[in-house]
C-alpha positions, 0 to 999 in steps of 0.5 A, spaced: 681 901 835 686 906 838 685 904 845 686 897 843 692 898 839 695 902 845 693 896 850 696 891 845 703 895 845 703 895 852 702 888 853 707 886 848 713 890 852 718 885 855 716 884 862 722 886 867 723 883 874 721 888 880 727 889 885 722 891 890 723 888 897 716 884 899 714 890 904 707 892 905 708 898 909 715 900 909 718 903 903 726 902 901 730 906 897 729 902 891 726 906 885 722 904 879 726 904 873 725 910 869 720 909 864 717 903 867 710 902 870 708 897 875 701 895 877 700 892 884 694 890 888 695 890 896 689 887 900 688 887 908 683 883 911 681 882 918 675 880 923 675 885 929 672 883 935 665 886 935 666 888 928 665 885 921 670 882 917 673 887 912 677 886 905 681 893 904 684 893 897 689 898 894 691 898 887 697 902 885 700 904 879 707 906 880 711 909 874 719 911 874 719 918 872 726 919 872 732 915 875 731 919 882 723 920 882 718 915 882 710 917 882 704 913 884 697 913 884 693 909 889 685 907 888 682 904 894 676 900 895 673 896 901 668 891 902 665 889 909 661 883 910 654 884 912 655 892 910 657 894 903 663 895 898 665 902 897 670 906 894 675 909 899 678 914 895 685 916 891 692 918 893 698 921 889 705 919 891 711 922 889 718 919 892 725 923 890 732 920 891 737 926 892 743 921 892 743 916 886 749 912 888 749 907 893 751 909 900 751 906 907 744 909 908 740 912 902 735 917 904 729 918 900 723 924 901 716 922 900 710 926 899 703 924 898 696 927 898 690 923 900 683 924 898 680 918 902 674 917 906 673 914 913 671 907 910 678 906 907 681 900 910 687 899 906 691 900 912 697 902 908 700 906 914 698 907 922 699 914 925 697 918 931 692 914 935 689 909 929 686 903 933 681 897 932 675 902 934 676 905 927 674 899 924 667 898 928 663 903 925 658 902 919 661 903 912 654 907 910 656 912 915 664 912 915 664 913 907 660 920 908 666 923 912 672 925 907 679 925 909 684 930 905 691 929 908 698 931 907 703 925 908 710 926 909 715 921 910 723 920 911 725 914 908 732 911 910 734 904 907 741 900 906 743 894 902 748 890 906 750 882 904 744 881 901 740 884 907 735 890 906 734 895 912 729 900 911 726 905 916 721 910 915 718 916 919 711 918 918 708 925 919 701 926 917 696 932 917 688 932 916 687 939 912 681 940 916 686 944 921 687 937 925 694 936 929 700 933 925 700 925 927 706 921 927 708 914 925 714 909 924 715 903 920 722 899 920 723 893 916 728 888 914 729 882 908 733 878 905 733 873 899 733 866 901 739 865 896 744 870 893 747 866 887 743 865 881 741 858 878 744 856 872 737 854 869 731 858 870 726 855 875 720 858 879 722 855 885 729 857 886 731 859 892 733 866 890 726 867 887 724 867 895 725 873 900 723 873 907 723 878 913 719 882 918 716 889 919 715 893 925 710 899 925 705 903 929 703 910 931 707 915 935 701 919 937 700 927 935 702 934 936 699 934 943 699 927 945 706 924 942 708 917 944 706 910 945 700 911 949 693 909 946 697 907 939 697 901 935 703 897 934 704 891 929 710 886 928 709 882 921 713 877 918 713 877 910 714 873 905 715 874 897 716 870 891 718 873 884 716 868 879 721 869 873 718 873 867 711 873 871 708 877 877 711 878 884 707 875 890 707 877 897 704 875 904 704 877 911 700 876 917 701 882 922 700 881 929 697 886 934 702 888 940 697 891 945 690 891 946 689 898 942 691 894 936 687 889 931 689 882 933 691 880 926 691 883 919 692 878 914 695 881 907 696 879 900 700 883 895 700 881 887 705 886 883 706 885 875 712 889 872 709 892 865 716 894 863 718 900 858 711 904 857 714 911 857 717 910 850 711 908 847 709 916 848 716 919 846 716 915 839 718 920 833 713 919 827 718 920 822 722 915 818 729 914 818 
């Protein structure tokens, strides 16, 4: 009964509009509001040449710990046609924004621990020499190969005249003594309308945003550069339903033969609201 009551309280919390941009790979400087929880599902789909169609999904629980610190838990799963559905593992992420006031460039520090396996196909980033050949092995074998990794990112982001510009530099290391791998992600986006409508409507221009992401690998410590790396360009579209979820769509186009030809992406996010206060209420009466 206590669990049911807690769930009812969470659902009763007023929902807030998320201020996040509609990116799938790139991070901006926008942080989760302190005490608020956002639930998000990101799905990546494709059918590689000589391989089976896959659906890689990542479910995210993002919590605003403080005004300058946001934490996330990711749970990954992958379903491959003709093979099986497997649990890909989990990720623990923390983002810290050292400068709270808005600047022309806003830095964010990112640290993530990953405990996943090689069957994971959520494609939340591309680093090193990741390529289309990684998606051809059978999940019955790749699920047995563990990958415990540390991922660091330097995030730089700016808001100007309605536009958001975000740049990420990625450093990732498998903890089994593999070399550091490098990657990047650049993105920009803008709402289709900057002026709020006098009435609430689902299809007003300010509820839609559009932009693009450019991301890929930059080799590793021993072989840095663009040789034998995947590179993608991805138009993105977002739709924030008033007092409801946020939908995102994208198609990533591989820019070389080392990349997948296409990656189709769908995102669904829901801002639960202030759940932190549920755990800090005093038990005394006024």
